[in-house]
C-alpha positions as CSV (number, residue, x, y, z in Angstrom):
1,M,79.2,90.2,92.1
2,A,76.1,88.3,93.0
3,E,76.8,84.9,94.5
4,T,74.8,81.9,93.4
5,P,72.8,80.1,96.1
6,G,74.7,77.2,97.7
7,T,78.2,78.6,97.1
8,A,80.4,79.8,99.9
9,P,82.1,83.2,99.5
10,K,85.8,82.8,98.5
11,R,88.0,83.7,101.4
12,L,91.6,84.9,101.4
13,G,94.2,82.3,102.4
14,L,96.3,82.8,105.5
15,F,99.3,84.2,103.6
16,E,97.2,86.8,101.7
17,R,95.2,87.8,104.8
18,Y,98.3,88.6,106.8
19,L,100.5,89.8,103.9
20,S,101.4,93.1,105.6
21,V,102.5,91.2,108.7
22,W,104.7,88.9,106.7
23,V,106.3,91.9,104.9
24,G,106.9,93.7,108.2
25,L,108.5,90.5,109.7
26,C,110.7,90.2,106.6
27,M,111.8,93.8,107.0
28,V,112.6,93.3,110.6
29,A,114.5,90.1,109.8
30,G,116.5,91.9,107.1
31,V,117.5,94.7,109.4
32,G,118.4,92.1,112.1
33,L,120.6,90.2,109.6
34,G,122.3,93.4,108.6
35,R,123.2,94.1,112.2
36,L,124.2,90.6,113.1
37,A,126.2,89.7,109.9
38,P,127.3,92.9,108.2
39,E,130.1,91.2,106.3
40,W,127.7,88.6,104.8
41,I,125.3,91.4,103.8
42,A,128.2,93.3,102.3
43,G,129.0,90.2,100.2
44,L,125.4,90.0,99.0
45,R,125.4,93.7,98.2
46,S,128.5,93.4,96.1
47,L,126.9,90.9,93.7
48,E,126.1,93.1,90.7
49,F,125.5,92.5,87.0
50,G,128.4,94.7,86.2
51,Q,130.8,96.8,88.2
52,G,129.0,100.0,89.2
53,S,125.7,98.9,87.5
54,Q,123.8,99.1,90.8
55,I,121.7,96.1,89.6
56,N,121.9,93.7,92.5
57,I,121.6,90.0,91.4
58,P,119.9,88.6,94.5
59,I,117.3,91.4,94.5
60,A,116.7,90.9,90.7
61,I,116.2,87.2,91.2
62,L,113.8,87.8,94.1
63,I,111.8,90.4,92.2
64,W,111.6,88.0,89.3
65,L,110.3,85.2,91.6
66,M,107.7,87.6,93.0
67,I,106.4,88.9,89.7
68,T,106.4,85.7,87.6
69,P,103.4,84.0,89.3
70,M,101.3,87.2,88.9
71,M,102.3,87.4,85.2
72,M,101.2,83.8,84.6
73,K,97.7,84.9,85.6
74,V,97.5,87.8,83.2
75,D,94.9,87.5,80.5
76,F,97.1,88.9,77.6
77,G,94.1,88.9,75.3
78,A,92.4,91.4,77.5
79,I,95.3,93.8,77.4
80,R,94.4,94.7,73.8
81,Q,91.0,95.9,75.1
82,V,92.6,98.5,77.4
83,G,92.4,101.2,74.7
84,R,88.6,101.0,74.6
85,R,88.2,102.0,78.3
86,P,91.5,103.6,79.4
87,R,90.2,105.4,82.5
88,G,91.5,102.8,84.9
89,L,94.9,102.8,83.3
90,F,95.1,106.6,83.5
91,I,94.1,106.6,87.1
92,T,96.7,104.0,87.9
93,L,99.5,105.8,86.1
94,F,98.6,109.1,87.7
95,E,98.4,107.6,91.2
96,K,101.7,105.7,90.8
97,G,103.5,108.8,89.3
98,S,102.2,111.1,92.0
99,F,103.0,108.8,94.9
100,A,106.5,108.1,93.6
101,R,107.3,111.8,93.3
102,V,106.3,112.3,97.0
103,A,107.5,109.0,98.5
104,A,110.9,108.6,96.9
105,P,112.4,111.9,98.1
106,G,110.8,111.5,101.5
107,S,112.2,108.1,102.0
108,R,115.7,109.2,100.9
109,M,115.6,112.1,103.4
110,C,114.3,109.8,106.1
111,C,116.4,106.7,105.5
112,C,119.7,107.8,103.8
113,R,121.0,110.6,106.0
114,G,124.7,110.6,106.2
115,S,125.2,107.7,103.7
116,R,126.5,108.9,100.3
117,R,127.2,106.6,97.5
118,S,130.4,107.2,95.6
119,A,129.9,107.5,91.9
């Protein structure tokens, strides 16, 4: 996009600029909490929508809090126009599907060795 003379380019805020750093710090903090307070983490892990549902209430709430602000910015009128130029949608679906097929089994092999969930 061409900028009009006299306007400064829009810069990312501190949070957006260092988002990967914040995510990494949160992951380290989560692992640290799991090591320091395993019984507290076990209590959080046991909060499910139904016995054996594997839908964790704290995770569901946090995901909802993360996604809601993004959804508030969606131009729902423009969604109807996707069918006219679906190339971007197809590329996104292909990329997400391909990545998930490779990353999910790889992460399970890497992170879940020796820990089996009882059904």
